[in-house]
C-alpha positions as MATLAB code, in Angstrom:
seq = 'XXXXXXXXXXXXXXXXXXXXXXXXXXXXXXXXXXXXXXXXXXXXXXXXXXXXXXXXXXXXXXXXXXXXXXXXXXXXXXXXXXXXXXXXXXXXXXXXXXXXXXXXXXXXXXXXXXXXXXXXXXXXXXXXXXXXXXXXXXXXXXXXXXXXXXXXXXXXXXXXXXXXXXXXXXXXXXXXX';
ca = [
      51.606   -5.871  -26.979;
      49.593   -5.151  -23.847;
      48.244   -1.828  -22.748;
      47.959   -0.456  -19.259;
      44.585    0.951  -18.196;
      44.284    4.693  -18.663;
      44.985    6.390  -15.340;
      41.880    7.644  -13.569;
      41.609   11.096  -12.038;
      44.036   11.424   -9.162;
      46.670    9.264  -10.848;
      45.276    5.863   -9.744;
      45.989    2.918  -12.037;
      43.150    0.748  -10.715;
      41.378   -1.645  -13.009;
      37.644   -1.006  -13.514;
      35.302   -2.547  -10.980;
      33.979   -5.933  -12.045;
      30.326   -6.189  -13.030;
      27.775   -7.560  -10.634;
      26.899  -11.234  -10.795;
      23.697  -12.147  -12.622;
      20.382  -11.146  -11.094;
      19.140  -13.449   -8.383;
      16.055  -15.522   -9.203;
      14.028  -13.616   -6.611;
      14.492  -10.340   -8.487;
      13.777  -11.952  -11.865;
      10.584  -13.436  -10.420;
       9.545  -10.086   -8.934;
      10.018   -8.382  -12.295;
       8.061  -11.127  -14.081;
       5.254  -10.695  -11.571;
       5.259   -6.948  -12.209;
       4.834   -7.611  -15.922;
       1.966   -9.965  -15.045;
       0.459   -7.200  -12.900;
       0.667   -4.837  -15.879;
      -1.096   -7.427  -18.036;
      -3.847   -7.847  -15.434;
      -4.272   -4.079  -15.169;
      -4.497   -3.822  -18.967;
      -7.062   -6.622  -19.040;
      -9.068   -4.713  -16.439;
      -8.997   -1.607  -18.661;
     -10.152   -3.648  -21.651;
     -13.018   -5.088  -19.612;
     -13.976   -1.595  -18.431;
     -14.204   -0.477  -22.053;
     -16.076   -3.628  -23.074;
     -18.632   -3.164  -20.309;
     -18.809    0.622  -20.581;
     -22.506    0.526  -21.499;
     -23.301   -1.460  -18.350;
     -21.187    0.915  -16.267;
     -23.029    3.886  -17.778;
     -26.382    2.230  -17.078;
     -25.425    1.586  -13.444;
     -24.259    5.201  -12.986;
     -27.427    6.510  -14.655;
     -29.661    4.350  -12.462;
     -27.818    5.466   -9.324;
     -28.136    9.125  -10.363;
     -31.849    8.757  -11.110;
     -32.372    7.106   -7.724;
     -30.454    9.951   -6.053;
     -32.618   12.440   -7.987;
     -35.782   10.812   -6.661;
     -34.469   11.091   -3.100;
     -33.358   14.689   -3.664;
     -36.769   15.686   -5.077;
     -38.436   14.340   -1.961;
     -36.057   16.425    0.186;
     -36.380   19.527   -2.062;
     -32.683   19.338   -2.983;
     -31.069   20.026   -6.344;
     -31.465   17.279   -8.917;
     -29.318   16.451  -11.916;
     -30.618   17.061  -15.413;
     -30.664   14.292  -18.014;
     -27.677   15.923  -19.699;
     -25.725   16.036  -16.438;
     -26.517   12.382  -15.733;
     -25.346   11.422  -19.242;
     -22.124   13.406  -18.748;
     -21.573   11.808  -15.326;
     -21.911    8.325  -16.837;
     -19.414    9.122  -19.615;
     -16.930   10.766  -17.237;
     -17.118    7.741  -14.941;
     -16.050    5.406  -17.756;
     -13.260    7.770  -18.866;
     -11.948    8.064  -15.299;
     -11.957    4.263  -14.920;
     -10.011    3.842  -18.157;
      -7.483    6.580  -17.328;
      -6.961    5.224  -13.810;
      -6.466    1.743  -15.245;
      -3.927    2.969  -17.796;
      -2.032    4.793  -15.046;
      -1.964    1.489  -13.161;
      -0.529   -0.276  -16.221;
       2.163    2.395  -16.579;
       3.091    2.152  -12.884;
       3.474   -1.637  -13.150;
       5.674   -1.256  -16.253;
       7.768    1.509  -14.659;
       8.360   -0.552  -11.510;
       9.275   -3.640  -13.562;
      11.740   -1.592  -15.609;
      13.349    0.184  -12.629;
      13.529   -2.874  -10.380;
      14.987   -4.945  -13.207;
      17.890   -2.490  -13.232;
      18.465   -2.944   -9.510;
      17.367    0.504   -8.366;
      16.921    0.564   -4.598;
      14.538    3.533   -4.798;
      12.310    1.428   -7.065;
      11.866   -1.208   -4.358;
      10.786    1.518   -1.968;
       8.400    3.106   -4.486;
       6.959   -0.327   -5.354;
       6.383   -0.990   -1.659;
       4.597    2.346   -1.180;
       2.462    1.712   -4.271;
       1.610   -1.725   -2.914;
       0.548   -0.174    0.412;
      -1.712    2.268   -1.463;
      -3.093   -0.602   -3.532;
      -3.814   -2.508   -0.333;
      -5.834    0.416    1.033;
      -7.697    0.730   -2.272;
      -8.396   -3.001   -2.313;
      -9.771   -2.964    1.241;
     -12.050   -0.044    0.388;
     -13.229   -1.799   -2.786;
     -14.228   -5.047   -1.109;
     -17.580   -3.589   -0.036;
     -18.462   -2.928   -3.691;
     -18.010   -6.553   -4.663;
     -18.504   -7.218   -8.359;
     -16.651   -9.020  -11.116;
     -13.942   -6.335  -10.980;
     -13.034   -7.395   -7.429;
     -11.563  -10.588   -8.914;
      -9.048   -8.555  -10.955;
      -8.309   -6.302   -8.002;
      -7.670   -9.353   -5.824;
      -5.419  -10.959   -8.441;
      -3.455   -7.726   -8.916;
      -3.105   -7.340   -5.161;
      -1.869  -10.918   -4.777;
       0.642  -10.485   -7.615;
       1.843   -7.279   -5.946;
       2.206   -9.005   -2.578;
       4.352  -11.807   -3.967;
       6.447   -9.341   -6.009;
       7.115   -7.236   -2.890;
       8.139  -10.338   -0.944;
      10.605  -11.237   -3.721;
      11.938   -7.666   -3.854;
      12.837   -7.693   -0.169;
      14.436  -11.140   -0.059;
      17.997  -11.287    1.218;
      19.581  -12.213   -2.116;
      17.787   -9.350   -3.914;
      18.924   -6.872   -1.263;
      22.524   -8.090   -1.525;
      22.493   -7.829   -5.322;
      21.054   -4.300   -5.261;
      23.563   -3.278   -2.585;
      26.423   -4.545   -4.799;
      25.246   -2.221   -7.540;
      25.143    0.769   -5.196;
      28.753    0.184   -4.103;
      30.096    0.449   -7.657;
];
């Protein structure tokens, strides 16, 4: 015994729309790269925590140097307590910013894996912001610039994959359903 499909609103007896074909390799590769970007961002956070004492020392030294200059110019100087707080806040801000980066990578991997067109656009905007941040960070070259460069490169390749013809066609198929 066979059954007819339940009539849809409006009395149409159309069969359900067929599912999309499997994801194209370009989209799978973009999503994999986004997961790699999340891993790199997490590694950067771990390194920030591991080297927090060196970061605090660098911030303290910079603040003490600024204090010496400010004393010479009769400007306000930071107290030892304020310098200590500044060093701690700097490390916390670096860790929080890094964790936000990890979450953005994961969110974009998740949304793009589902074929959301808005996610490609958001990923592209985030990549543009990352590019600006990377350019501004080049002047402060340190070990962290290596991770920034790797993350930027991963982002670049992921964006290229996201905007390939086969990815666009696959995402467009999903929007027509």
